[in-house]
N, C-alpha and C positions, 0 to 999 in steps of 0.2 A: 026638663029643659034640655038636657044633654041629647036626647033622642031627636028632638026637633032640630037642633043644631047640626047633628050628624046627617040627617035627611037633607037639610038645606044645603050643606056642604057637598053632599053626594050629587044632588041635582045641579049645582053649579059646575061641578067637574064634568058631568055629562053634557052640559050645555056648551062648554068651551072646548072640550077635546075634539069633537067632530069638526068644529070650525077650523081648528088649527090643522087637522089632517087634510081637510079640503083645501086650505090655503097652501099647504106643502105640495099637494097633488097638482094644484093649479100652477104653481111656480115651476114644478118639474115639467109639466106639459108645455108651458110657454117656452121653457129652455129647450125642450126637445124639438118644438116647432121651429124655433130660430136656428137650431143646429141643422135640422133637416133642410131648411132653405139654403143655408150656407153650403152644406154638403152637396145639394142638388146643383148649385151654381158651379162649384168646383168640379163636380163630376162632369157637367156639360163641357167645361173648359178642357178637362182631360180628354174627353171623348173627341172633341174637335182636333186636339193635337194628335191623338192616335189615329184618327181618320186621315189627317194630313200626312202622317208618317206612312201609313199603308199606301196612300196615293203616290207618295214619292218613291217608295220602294217598287211599286208596280209599274209606274209610268216613267221613271227616270228623273234625274235632277233638273234637266232643262225644262221639261214639261211641267214639273212640279213648281219650279220657281216662277214660271209664267202664271200658273194657276193661283199661286199664293199672292201675286201682285194684283190679280184681278179681283175687284171688289164684289163681283157677283159669285165667285166660286167658294172661297173659304172665309167669308165674312158672314157670321150668323149671330143674331141677337146681341149685338154689341161686342162680339168676340171676333178675333182675327188672327191670322198666322203671319209670322215673320220668319225669315231664315237668315242664318249667319254661317260663315265658315269658321274653322277652328281658331282663327286669329281674331275673331270678333268683327269681321267685316260684314256689313249688311248686304245680303244677297237679294232679298225681296221683302217688300212690305207694301200693303195696299194703300197706306196713307203717307208714306215717306219716300216716294219715288226719287225725290231729289237727294236723298241720303244714301241711296244704293251705291255701294263701293266705298263707303266711309267706314273706317275702323272705329269701333266703340269700346275697344280695350286699348288703353294707351300705353301700358307697360306690364311687365311680368307680374308685378305685385298690385295691380289695379284691384280695387275692391268694389267697383261700381256694380250696378244692377246687371249689366250684360255679362260681366265676369262671373258674377254669382250664378246667373242662368247657365252660362257655358259649363261651369263646374258641376252644376246640378244635372245638366244633360249628359255630361260625360260619366257621371256616377250612376247612371241608370234612369235618370229622368225623375221629375217630381214637380211639386207645386211650391210657389213662393207667394206669400200673401202679405198684405200691409201689416199684419200682426207680427210677422217674422222679422221684417226689416223695412226700411223706408222705401216703399215702392210707389210713393205719391198716390196712394189709393188704388193702384192697379193690382190685379192678381194675375200670375203667370203660371203656365205649365210648360216646362222645357223638356225636350227629349232629343236624343241623338238619332241621326238617320243612318249613317253607315261608317261612322268614324271620321269622315271628312267634312261633314257639315251637320248642323243641328237646327231645330226649329223651336219656336216658342209661340204658344197660344196666349193671347193677351185679352183680358177682360177688364172693363172699367172705363173711366173717363180719361182719355189720353190727351 
């Protein structure tokens, strides 16, 4: 009787171990796919910002600001470019032309999104996501242009 019990136990173990391994592999694959989609979207946002930066450095500030305000030039797949000066004054935006010239940093210790993006741009550039802070569902990539002004690529529902 002991031998039959051992054989039965062994068969049960063989039956359940592969299923749990497959379940773990499936969960890991699902997680990797989700991460790849997020990384791909963030990479596209970063690439738009870096393309815009290269355009600004090559063509000059006036031409770049005009291009950034044009919905046909730097608006791609729900992503767009805005530009600010170091004081947080909006210089160009394809969707907020009526706000150009408005300061979005109200004081030295302002902690709003524009201030966070300015600080990010001045520290070498980078991404700001809804998981990091309250961005109202938007993802941003900020980068400095020449020390005098900076840009931000925005993705999401604004």
